[in-house]
Structures are given as structure tokens and as C-alpha cells.
N, C-alpha and C positions, 0 to 999 in steps of 0.2 A: 670525194666530192659531197657525199651525203653528210659527213661530219661537218664539213665547212658550211653547208646550207643550214644545218641545224643551229650552229653557232650564230650564223647571220640572222636567223629568225628568232633567236633567243629561246629555242625549244630545248627542254631538258630531255636527255636520252633516257629511255626506259631501262635498258640492260647494257652494261659495258662488258667487253671482253678484254681481259688484261693478260698479256703474255710478253714474250721476248725471244729473239732468235737464240739467246744463250741456252735456252732449255733444250734445244736440239743438239747442243755440244756436250751435254752430259752423256758420256759413252761408257756404260757399265760392262760392255762386252758383246760380242756378236750374238751369242745365244741367250743373253739375259732377257727375261720377259719385259723388263721396264725399259723399253726401247724408245728412241727418238720418234719413231714412226707413229707413236700413240697420238701425239698432238696433231701431226699432219693428217692422220685419218679422221680425227674429229673435225678439223676445219674443212676438209674436203666434203664430208657428209653435210655439214652446215650449209656449205655453198650449194650442194646439189638439192637440198630441200628448201632453199630460199630463206633460210634463217640467218645466214651470214649478213645479209643486207640490213637486217633489223638491229645489228649490234653496233655500238659505238666502240671502236677499238683503241685501246691505250697500250703504251709500252711500259713495262715494269722498270723499276730501278732497284738497285741493291738496298736492302735494309742496312742501316748503320749499326755500329756497335751498341749505341744506347738503346735502340729499338730491340735488338736481339737480346740484350742483357735483361730485358723484362721477363724472359723465359729461360735463357741459357747462360750459365755463369761463364765468366771470361776464361776460366781454366779449360772448360770444354771447347769453347771456340778456338782457343790456342791449340788445343789438341788437333782439331780438324785442320787448322792452318798447317801444322807440322806434318800431317799425313798427305798433303797434296803431292801427287806424283809429277814427274816431268812429262812433257809432251810425248804422247805415244805410249805412255806407261799407265798402269792402273795400280791402285793401292786397295787391298782387300781388308775391310774392317771386320767383317765376319763372312760366313759362307754366302750370304745373299747381298750384303751391302758393300758396294764398290765405289771408289772414287777415281775419276779420270782427272786430267789436268784442269778441266773447266767445271768440275762438279761443284766445288764450293762456291764459285761465283754464281752458278745456276741456283744452288740452294739459297744463297743470300737474296738472289733476285726473286725466288719463289716467295720468300717471306715479304719482300718488298712489294710484290704484286698484290698480296692480300692487304698490306698497309694502304697501298694506293686505292684499292677497291673500297676499303672501309672509309677512307677519307671522302671519296666521292659520294658514297651512300649516306654517310653521316652529315655531310654538308648539304645534302639535298640536291646534288648535281646529277644523280642517277637514282633510279628506283632500286636496282639490284645489280649484281655483278657475277661473272663467272671468271675464275682465274685458271687459265690453262697453263699449269706449271708442272715441272718435274725437276729434280726427283720429288716424290711424294713426301708427306711429312708426319702422318699421324702415329707412326711407331717410334718417332724420335722422342725420347724422354728428355728431361731437363739437362742431363749430363751424359747421355748415352745414345749413340746411333744404333740403328737396327732396322730390319725389314725393309730395305731399300732406302730408308729415310735418314737424313742428316740433321735438318732443322725442322722443327714443328711449325709449319706455316700457319695453320689455323690458330694455334696457341699464341703465336706472335701477333696475329691480327686481333684476337680477343683482348690481349693485354694492351695493345695499342689503343683500342676503343675505350678501355677502362681508364688508361692513363691520360689520353689526349682529350677525350670527350666526356669523361666522368660518367660513363655508362655504368649503371648499377646492376643490370641484369642482362647477361649474354647467354643465349642458348647455343650450344654446339651440338649439331646433329650429325652423326657419323653413320652412313649406311653402306660402308665398305663391307665386304664379306669377312674381313679380318677385324679382330678386336682392336680398338684404339687405345692400346696400352700406354702409349706416350702421352696422349692427351689426358687420359685418366690419371697418370702419375703426376702430371703438372697441376691439374685442377681439383683433385680429390680433396674434399673438405672446404673448398672455396665457395661461399654462399653466393658470390656474384656470378658464378657460371653453373649452368645446368647442362650436363652432358647426357645426351640420349644416344645410345650406341647399340646398333644391331650387328650381329655377327654369327658365324658358324663356330660353335665353341670347340670343335675338335680340330681346328686349324691353328697354326701359329697366329698369335703368341699365347694361345690357351688362357682365356680369361680366368681370373680368380674371383669366384662369387663372393668371398668374404669382403672384398674391397667395396663393392656396391652395398653390401649389407651394413658396412660401417659408416658409409658416407651418403647422406640423403640426397646430395646433388648429383649422384651417379645413378643412371638407369641403364642397366645392361640387358638388352633384349636378346636372349639366346634362341636362335632358330635352328632346329635340328637338321642335320644332313638329310636330304631327300624331301624336305618340306617344299613349299612353293608359294605361289602368289597369294592364295587365300589365307594361308597361315601368316604370312608377313602382314597383309592388310588388316587382319584381325588383331594382331599384336600392336600395330601402330595405333589403331582406334582405341584399344583398351589401355595401353601403357604410355604412349607418347602424347596423344592429343590432350588428354586431361591434365597432364603435367605441364604442357605448354600453356594451356589456358590458365592454370593456377599460377605459373611462374611469371607470366606477362613480360616476356623478353623485350628489351628495347632494340636489340639487334640479334639476328640469327646468322650463324656461320655454319655452312654445310661442309663436312668432309665427304665429298662426292666420289665414292668409289663405285665403279660399275662392274666389279668382278663377281657379283652375286648372280650375274646373268647365266642362264642355262648353258650357253655355248662356251663360257669361259671355264677352262679345265682346272683353274685354281681352286674353285669351290663347287659345292653341290646343293645350292639353295634353289636353283631352278627358276630364277626370276626371268621375266620377259621385259623387253625394252619399254613396254607399256606400263610396267610397274613403276618405272622411274617418273613417268609423266603423272601417274596417280599420286605417288608419294610427294612430288613437288607441289601439286595442287593442294594436297591436304595440309602441308606445312604452310603454304601461303595463306590458306584460309583460317588456320588455327590460331594465329598470333596477331590479332589486329593491333595490339599494343605497340608493335614495332613498326607500324605504318608501312609495311612492305619492305623494310630494310633487311635484305638478305644478301650475303656474300657466299657464293659457292666456290669451292676449291677442289681441283682435281686430285684424287688420291689414286686408287687402283683401277684395274680394268686392262686386261692383257690380250684378249682376243680382239683383233682390230675391228672386225665388222660389228660384233656385238657392242664393243666399247663406243664406236662412233654412232651407232643407231641409238644406244641408250642415252648418251650425252645429248644427242639431237632432240630426243623426246623430252629430256629434262629442260633443255634450253627453249624448246618450243613453248612450254608452259611458262617458264620464267620470263620470257619476252612478252607474255600476254597475248599469244597468238591463238589461244583457245585449247581445244583438245585435239591432239594429233590423230591422224587416221589410224595409226597402229593401235592407239588406245581405244578408239571406237570399236574396232574389230575385236580386240582382245576382251573387252568388257562383255561383248555379246557371247563370246566363247565361255567366259567364266560364268555368266548367267545360265547358259545352257548346262554347264557342268553341275551347278548347284541344283538345277531342276532334275537332273538325272539321278543325283545322289539323295534327293529329298525323300 
């Protein structure tokens, strides 16, 4: 009803949510952390916090061969096609990366979700977007799956923006706890793309410092195990914000991983859900050249409660609702911590 009224009144939506039921049919196994419940948990939290009604919801479509070929060669796509298992079976690509019978359709639809979001944002039909997709994508290299990922959703979206809209400067910001090795492999040395990537370096896929040293468009912010909010915020201010201001992106794509949260057992960076609100605000304020054109794409986050609360804090800011209560309280806590240690 709300979407219909907005169309009737000619009102442009602020934030769009792009997803598809196929994402719930990617079944990597009962005990696999990348579970269908991840998306359901996020949408339930958004409804509980009153954010859901602020979103204009769109259904994704599968990316076609031409769009995928901007990132992934046909030999690799054919390999994925050949690995599709029958209904009720799974195909294991590596120890972590699994395909069920609907996984490739879900992966194609994930890339298609980002394409649709980029289209809406670049055409001025929305300010920004969040793509609730799975499987995630940032570990997928141009010709190799890995780390739960089959197709690099963010990379497909970035190349679509470059090819379709002649965008000359795209910033990809990845704040997942794991290094974005796939996105790095695809874009290293490409002056049209600035990759800002924070991660815990002692986790898979173990970033290689020499790559960032050799390629000026790669900024890897390595946050040590046991660090926390203050260390992350200091690094973002010192390493990311100046580069964003210098680069002047026309579009920002976020690889939005929420597994750096303190309750997620995958990592040990000790972030709070308020950190995602803070980080979102900083990114939105730092790049006026892109006129607010931001497309956020779900990557990691495996503890359902912290995932849903972190994604909600991220979307609260993205939707222009101000500063969430969790961030107000946590900022007071951080201020008190600084005063104690001063």
C-alpha cells in the first residue's frame, strides 16, 4: 500500500530493499553458518524497530550472461553450471563452499539484485539501497569460488555501473571481518575502482600486504584481533575518509558484513551494533560527489541476533532516520571510556 501511494504521489523512495524468495532456497547444510535464517532475522528486526515501513521493496531478477561476463569468464560460469546438484543433494566446492540445487539461481539473483539497485540509484529513482542477498560474494574471484561465495555480487554491480552509466569512479567499501580477496583480485590496479577493506588479518583468507603495496587503488585496513570500536573508528578517520574525499566517487558500493560484531564467534574485533550506524553515517557524509548514491550488499554475519541488530542500525541511518538509540547510548559509553583512560 505504501509503495502504491508513493507512486501515485510521484514521490521518490529514499531507500530500497532488494531481495527474492530464492535466497532462502540456497541450502548449504543444516550446520552451515551461512543459513537461510539470516535474511529472515534481519527482516524481522526491521519490522520490530519500525524500519521496514520506510523501505521500498523490490524483487530481484537473475543477472544475465552478458552482465556476469563483465566479471566472471564463461569457463567459470560453465563450471558452476556443471556442479549444480540434483534436488536434495549438495555439491561441495571446498570445505566451506557448498551448492544445493537452487544455489546457482540464488547467486545469479544476488548479482541481479545489485544490478537492479544500481539502476534505481543511478537513474535517480532511489537515494540508496540495501540488497538482502545470499550466498555472499566478496570471496568469489573472477574464476574461483570460495568462502561461501560463488559470484561476486558487488563486483558485478560495480562493473554494471561502469559499463551502463559510464561511471568513472566507484568506491567499494568492505567492512566484513574477513578480507575481500575476491573483490581485490578483480579490481587490483583498476583506477576506476577504489577498494577500502577492513578485516581481521589472522582469519581466512589471510590478506597479502604486498597486493595493497603494489596497487594504489587498494587500501587494506588490518585491525588486530582483540581490538574494538575505538581502534576501528580511528582507522576509518585516518585511512578511509581522506581517500574517499580525494577519490570523489560517483557511486559507493558497500560489502556489508556484520560478522565483526563482538557476539559473532567468527571473529574477534569486538564491534558493537552502534559501530555500524557510526560507520554508515561517516560514509554518507564523506563523499558528497556521489550525491548519496550508495548500494549496500549483505555479506557476512552469522550470529542471528547481532546480525539483525547490526543490519538494523545500518539501515536506520541509511534510511535517513537519524541516530538510533543504540548508538546514542554506546557513544556515551565510549566517551566515558576515553575519560577513564585519559
